[in-house]
VODRENMAR-541822 format. One record per residue (C-alpha): residue number from 1; residue in three letters; chain; x, y, z. Coordinates in Angstrom, 3 decimals, decimal comma, m for minus. Layout:
<rs>
<r fivex="NUM" milo="Ala" kero="A" x="X" y="Y" z="Z"/>
...
</rs>
This chain:
<rs>
<r fivex="1" milo="Met" kero="A" x="116,779" y="82,782" z="93,548"/>
<r fivex="2" milo="Ser" kero="A" x="115,784" y="86,343" z="94,548"/>
<r fivex="3" milo="Arg" kero="A" x="113,721" y="88,590" z="92,324"/>
<r fivex="4" milo="Ala" kero="A" x="116,795" y="90,744" z="91,722"/>
<r fivex="5" milo="Glu" kero="A" x="118,729" y="87,736" z="90,464"/>
<r fivex="6" milo="Ala" kero="A" x="115,821" y="86,764" z="88,246"/>
<r fivex="7" milo="Val" kero="A" x="115,889" y="90,227" z="86,670"/>
<r fivex="8" milo="Glu" kero="A" x="119,637" y="90,088" z="86,020"/>
<r fivex="9" milo="Met" kero="A" x="119,897" y="86,486" z="84,828"/>
<r fivex="10" milo="Pro" kero="A" x="118,320" y="85,468" z="81,528"/>
<r fivex="11" milo="Asp" kero="A" x="115,894" y="82,609" z="81,721"/>
<r fivex="12" milo="Asp" kero="A" x="116,279" y="79,442" z="79,638"/>
<r fivex="13" milo="Gly" kero="A" x="114,158" y="81,025" z="76,916"/>
<r fivex="14" milo="Ala" kero="A" x="116,588" y="83,929" z="76,563"/>
<r fivex="15" milo="Arg" kero="A" x="119,595" y="81,605" z="76,294"/>
<r fivex="16" milo="Ser" kero="A" x="117,937" y="79,736" z="73,462"/>
<r fivex="17" milo="Thr" kero="A" x="116,910" y="82,938" z="71,664"/>
<r fivex="18" milo="Pro" kero="A" x="118,346" y="82,963" z="68,163"/>
<r fivex="19" milo="Asp" kero="A" x="121,305" y="85,292" z="67,643"/>
<r fivex="20" milo="Arg" kero="A" x="119,379" y="87,074" z="64,923"/>
<r fivex="21" milo="Leu" kero="A" x="116,848" y="88,206" z="67,566"/>
<r fivex="22" milo="Arg" kero="A" x="119,428" y="88,958" z="70,263"/>
<r fivex="23" milo="Arg" kero="A" x="121,093" y="91,460" z="67,902"/>
<r fivex="24" milo="Arg" kero="A" x="117,898" y="93,459" z="67,305"/>
<r fivex="25" milo="Val" kero="A" x="117,987" y="96,682" z="69,329"/>
<r fivex="26" milo="Ser" kero="A" x="114,210" y="96,983" z="69,300"/>
<r fivex="27" milo="Arg" kero="A" x="113,859" y="93,526" z="70,848"/>
<r fivex="28" milo="Leu" kero="A" x="116,576" y="94,210" z="73,437"/>
<r fivex="29" milo="Leu" kero="A" x="114,900" y="97,473" z="74,438"/>
<r fivex="30" milo="Ser" kero="A" x="111,532" y="95,739" z="74,669"/>
<r fivex="31" milo="Gln" kero="A" x="112,879" y="92,886" z="76,793"/>
<r fivex="32" milo="Leu" kero="A" x="114,725" y="95,282" z="79,098"/>
<r fivex="33" milo="Thr" kero="A" x="111,623" y="97,484" z="79,416"/>
<r fivex="34" milo="Val" kero="A" x="109,612" y="94,529" z="80,686"/>
<r fivex="35" milo="Arg" kero="A" x="112,240" y="93,728" z="83,302"/>
<r fivex="36" milo="Ser" kero="A" x="112,757" y="97,378" z="84,228"/>
<r fivex="37" milo="Asp" kero="A" x="109,023" y="98,007" z="84,657"/>
<r fivex="38" milo="Arg" kero="A" x="108,691" y="94,941" z="86,879"/>
<r fivex="39" milo="Leu" kero="A" x="111,643" y="95,991" z="89,058"/>
<r fivex="40" milo="Ile" kero="A" x="110,486" y="99,616" z="89,381"/>
<r fivex="41" milo="Asn" kero="A" x="106,814" y="98,774" z="89,972"/>
<r fivex="42" milo="Glu" kero="A" x="107,624" y="96,186" z="92,633"/>
<r fivex="43" milo="Gly" kero="A" x="110,177" y="98,442" z="94,319"/>
<r fivex="44" milo="Leu" kero="A" x="107,831" y="101,420" z="94,471"/>
<r fivex="45" milo="Ala" kero="A" x="104,978" y="99,200" z="95,670"/>
<r fivex="46" milo="Arg" kero="A" x="107,089" y="98,350" z="98,733"/>
<r fivex="47" milo="Val" kero="A" x="106,801" y="102,025" z="99,744"/>
<r fivex="48" milo="Asp" kero="A" x="103,140" y="102,216" z="98,657"/>
<r fivex="49" milo="Val" kero="A" x="103,746" y="104,355" z="95,572"/>
<r fivex="50" milo="Arg" kero="A" x="103,218" y="103,870" z="91,840"/>
<r fivex="51" milo="Lys" kero="A" x="105,439" y="105,196" z="89,078"/>
<r fivex="52" milo="Trp" kero="A" x="102,743" y="107,649" z="87,984"/>
<r fivex="53" milo="His" kero="A" x="102,592" y="109,075" z="91,519"/>
<r fivex="54" milo="Tyr" kero="A" x="106,293" y="109,795" z="91,295"/>
<r fivex="55" milo="Ala" kero="A" x="105,986" y="111,282" z="87,799"/>
<r fivex="56" milo="Val" kero="A" x="103,310" y="113,755" z="88,923"/>
<r fivex="57" milo="Leu" kero="A" x="105,167" y="114,756" z="92,094"/>
<r fivex="58" milo="Ala" kero="A" x="108,444" y="115,193" z="90,195"/>
<r fivex="59" milo="Ser" kero="A" x="106,728" y="117,286" z="87,511"/>
<r fivex="60" milo="Leu" kero="A" x="105,010" y="119,520" z="90,052"/>
<r fivex="61" milo="Gln" kero="A" x="108,239" y="120,004" z="92,010"/>
<r fivex="62" milo="Glu" kero="A" x="110,335" y="120,729" z="88,939"/>
<r fivex="63" milo="Asp" kero="A" x="107,904" y="122,625" z="86,684"/>
<r fivex="64" milo="Gly" kero="A" x="105,461" y="124,065" z="89,203"/>
<r fivex="65" milo="Pro" kero="A" x="101,666" y="123,906" z="89,423"/>
<r fivex="66" milo="Gly" kero="A" x="99,629" y="122,973" z="86,402"/>
<r fivex="67" milo="Ser" kero="A" x="96,243" y="122,012" z="85,105"/>
<r fivex="68" milo="Gln" kero="A" x="95,356" y="118,374" z="84,576"/>
<r fivex="69" milo="Ala" kero="A" x="95,874" y="118,843" z="80,826"/>
<r fivex="70" milo="Glu" kero="A" x="99,336" y="120,347" z="81,416"/>
<r fivex="71" milo="Leu" kero="A" x="100,278" y="117,522" z="83,783"/>
<r fivex="72" milo="Ser" kero="A" x="99,123" y="114,971" z="81,226"/>
<r fivex="73" milo="Arg" kero="A" x="101,427" y="116,524" z="78,605"/>
<r fivex="74" milo="Arg" kero="A" x="104,366" y="116,880" z="81,018"/>
<r fivex="75" milo="Thr" kero="A" x="104,187" y="113,333" z="82,383"/>
<r fivex="76" milo="Gly" kero="A" x="102,835" y="111,354" z="79,432"/>
<r fivex="77" milo="Ile" kero="A" x="99,945" y="110,042" z="81,542"/>
<r fivex="78" milo="Tyr" kero="A" x="96,651" y="109,807" z="79,658"/>
<r fivex="79" milo="Arg" kero="A" x="94,146" y="112,383" z="80,929"/>
<r fivex="80" milo="Ser" kero="A" x="91,623" y="109,684" z="81,815"/>
<r fivex="81" milo="Asp" kero="A" x="94,243" y="107,838" z="83,913"/>
<r fivex="82" milo="Leu" kero="A" x="95,575" y="111,036" z="85,454"/>
<r fivex="83" milo="Val" kero="A" x="92,312" y="111,749" z="87,273"/>
<r fivex="84" milo="Gly" kero="A" x="92,685" y="108,545" z="89,293"/>
<r fivex="85" milo="Val" kero="A" x="96,353" y="109,251" z="90,007"/>
<r fivex="86" milo="Leu" kero="A" x="95,502" y="112,752" z="91,232"/>
<r fivex="87" milo="Asn" kero="A" x="92,677" y="111,401" z="93,398"/>
<r fivex="88" milo="Glu" kero="A" x="95,110" y="108,956" z="95,031"/>
<r fivex="89" milo="Leu" kero="A" x="97,727" y="111,671" z="95,573"/>
<r fivex="90" milo="Ala" kero="A" x="95,136" y="114,103" z="96,977"/>
<r fivex="91" milo="Asp" kero="A" x="93,764" y="111,408" z="99,325"/>
<r fivex="92" milo="Arg" kero="A" x="97,313" y="110,956" z="100,668"/>
<r fivex="93" milo="Gly" kero="A" x="97,799" y="114,695" z="101,084"/>
<r fivex="94" milo="Leu" kero="A" x="100,629" y="114,812" z="98,527"/>
<r fivex="95" milo="Val" kero="A" x="98,963" y="117,255" z="96,112"/>
<r fivex="96" milo="Glu" kero="A" x="96,367" y="119,990" z="96,380"/>
<r fivex="97" milo="Arg" kero="A" x="93,705" y="120,919" z="93,836"/>
<r fivex="98" milo="Val" kero="A" x="92,177" y="124,362" z="93,622"/>
<r fivex="99" milo="Ser" kero="A" x="89,842" y="125,874" z="91,051"/>
<r fivex="100" milo="Asp" kero="A" x="91,552" y="128,067" z="88,502"/>
<r fivex="101" milo="Pro" kero="A" x="90,375" y="131,630" z="89,220"/>
<r fivex="102" milo="Asp" kero="A" x="90,357" y="132,354" z="85,455"/>
<r fivex="103" milo="Asp" kero="A" x="88,345" y="129,237" z="84,547"/>
<r fivex="104" milo="Arg" kero="A" x="86,278" y="127,594" z="87,279"/>
<r fivex="105" milo="Arg" kero="A" x="85,925" y="124,405" z="85,192"/>
<r fivex="106" milo="Arg" kero="A" x="89,654" y="123,803" z="85,447"/>
<r fivex="107" milo="Asn" kero="A" x="91,697" y="122,679" z="88,467"/>
<r fivex="108" milo="Ile" kero="A" x="95,241" y="123,750" z="89,229"/>
<r fivex="109" milo="Ile" kero="A" x="97,321" y="121,048" z="90,875"/>
<r fivex="110" milo="Thr" kero="A" x="100,204" y="121,849" z="93,229"/>
<r fivex="111" milo="Ile" kero="A" x="102,527" y="119,660" z="95,232"/>
<r fivex="112" milo="Ser" kero="A" x="101,777" y="119,909" z="98,951"/>
<r fivex="113" milo="Ala" kero="A" x="104,321" y="120,411" z="101,720"/>
<r fivex="114" milo="Leu" kero="A" x="103,976" y="116,707" z="102,531"/>
<r fivex="115" milo="Gly" kero="A" x="104,577" y="115,853" z="98,860"/>
<r fivex="116" milo="Arg" kero="A" x="107,750" y="117,996" z="98,827"/>
<r fivex="117" milo="Arg" kero="A" x="108,992" y="116,220" z="101,967"/>
<r fivex="118" milo="Arg" kero="A" x="108,206" y="112,761" z="100,529"/>
<r fivex="119" milo="Leu" kero="A" x="109,823" y="113,272" z="97,122"/>
<r fivex="120" milo="Pro" kero="A" x="113,511" y="113,007" z="98,202"/>
<r fivex="121" milo="Gly" kero="A" x="112,794" y="109,629" z="99,795"/>
<r fivex="122" milo="Leu" kero="A" x="111,191" y="108,446" z="96,559"/>
<r fivex="123" milo="Asp" kero="A" x="114,232" y="109,715" z="94,635"/>
<r fivex="124" milo="Lys" kero="A" x="116,402" y="107,514" z="96,877"/>
<r fivex="125" milo="Val" kero="A" x="114,171" y="104,465" z="96,311"/>
<r fivex="126" milo="Leu" kero="A" x="114,398" y="104,961" z="92,535"/>
<r fivex="127" milo="Asp" kero="A" x="118,156" y="105,575" z="92,685"/>
<r fivex="128" milo="Asp" kero="A" x="118,577" y="102,237" z="94,484"/>
<r fivex="129" milo="Leu" kero="A" x="116,322" y="100,450" z="91,984"/>
<r fivex="130" milo="His" kero="A" x="118,248" y="101,930" z="89,059"/>
<r fivex="131" milo="Asp" kero="A" x="121,504" y="100,810" z="90,675"/>
<r fivex="132" milo="Glu" kero="A" x="120,063" y="97,303" z="90,749"/>
<r fivex="133" milo="Leu" kero="A" x="118,878" y="97,508" z="87,135"/>
<r fivex="134" milo="Leu" kero="A" x="122,182" y="98,885" z="85,870"/>
<r fivex="135" milo="Ala" kero="A" x="124,448" y="96,799" z="88,141"/>
<r fivex="136" milo="Pro" kero="A" x="126,543" y="95,312" z="85,315"/>
<r fivex="137" milo="Leu" kero="A" x="127,493" y="98,777" z="84,006"/>
<r fivex="138" milo="Ser" kero="A" x="130,208" y="101,103" z="85,282"/>
<r fivex="139" milo="Pro" kero="A" x="129,260" y="104,690" z="86,201"/>
<r fivex="140" milo="Ala" kero="A" x="130,710" y="105,907" z="82,893"/>
<r fivex="141" milo="Glu" kero="A" x="128,716" y="103,290" z="80,957"/>
<r fivex="142" milo="Arg" kero="A" x="125,549" y="104,293" z="82,824"/>
<r fivex="143" milo="Asp" kero="A" x="126,085" y="107,934" z="81,884"/>
<r fivex="144" milo="Gln" kero="A" x="126,745" y="106,961" z="78,274"/>
<r fivex="145" milo="Leu" kero="A" x="123,612" y="104,800" z="78,165"/>
<r fivex="146" milo="Val" kero="A" x="121,478" y="107,666" z="79,463"/>
<r fivex="147" milo="Gln" kero="A" x="122,999" y="110,061" z="76,920"/>
<r fivex="148" milo="Leu" kero="A" x="122,426" y="107,669" z="74,013"/>
<r fivex="149" milo="Leu" kero="A" x="118,862" y="106,796" z="75,022"/>
<r fivex="150" milo="Thr" kero="A" x="118,075" y="110,489" z="75,543"/>
<r fivex="151" milo="Arg" kero="A" x="119,426" y="111,348" z="72,094"/>
<r fivex="152" milo="Leu" kero="A" x="117,359" y="108,585" z="70,483"/>
<r fivex="153" milo="Leu" kero="A" x="114,205" y="109,568" z="72,334"/>
<r fivex="154" milo="Asp" kero="A" x="114,679" y="113,277" z="71,561"/>
<r fivex="155" milo="His" kero="A" x="115,181" y="112,484" z="67,881"/>
<r fivex="156" milo="His" kero="A" x="112,061" y="110,329" z="67,641"/>
<r fivex="157" milo="Thr" kero="A" x="109,974" y="112,682" z="69,762"/>
<r fivex="158" milo="Arg" kero="A" x="110,790" y="115,604" z="67,476"/>
<r fivex="159" milo="Ala" kero="A" x="110,108" y="113,448" z="64,406"/>
<r fivex="160" milo="Ser" kero="A" x="106,568" y="112,555" z="65,477"/>
</rs>
C-alpha cells in the first residue's frame, strides 16, 4: 500500500471507532489535520522545503517586505521559530535581510529574485498535494469546503 492510499483509507482503528466519535466535527478535523500535515510535510520534503518556508515566501510575495515581528503575525509562526526559518531561507538565497534604516535593531525581510522564481513551483507541488488530499471531493465540494472552513476560522479568529 502506498503512502497516498494509507492517507485515504482508514486504518482498522478508524473502522472500529464508535459512531459517537465519528460524528464529532472536532475529532474529524483533528484526525484530518494529522493526515493532512503528514501528506504536506512529506510532499514538501521531497523538494527540500518545509511548510514554514512556503508560508514566509508566500507572505513576502503577497504582502511585501516585513520585519520578523510582522512576518510572525502574518504567518502564525512563533517569533523564536521564525529566526531559524529565516536563517534557512537566507542560506538558500530565497530571502534577503537588511537592517531597517529607521531602527538598526530591526531587520526587514524581502523575498529574493530566486525566491520569486521558486514560489510558482512550490505552488504547483502544494496544488498536487491538495488534489491528493481532497481526491474524494468534486471541484464544487472542494470550493464549498474551503468556504465553510474559512467562515469558521474567520469567526473564531475574530472571537479570540
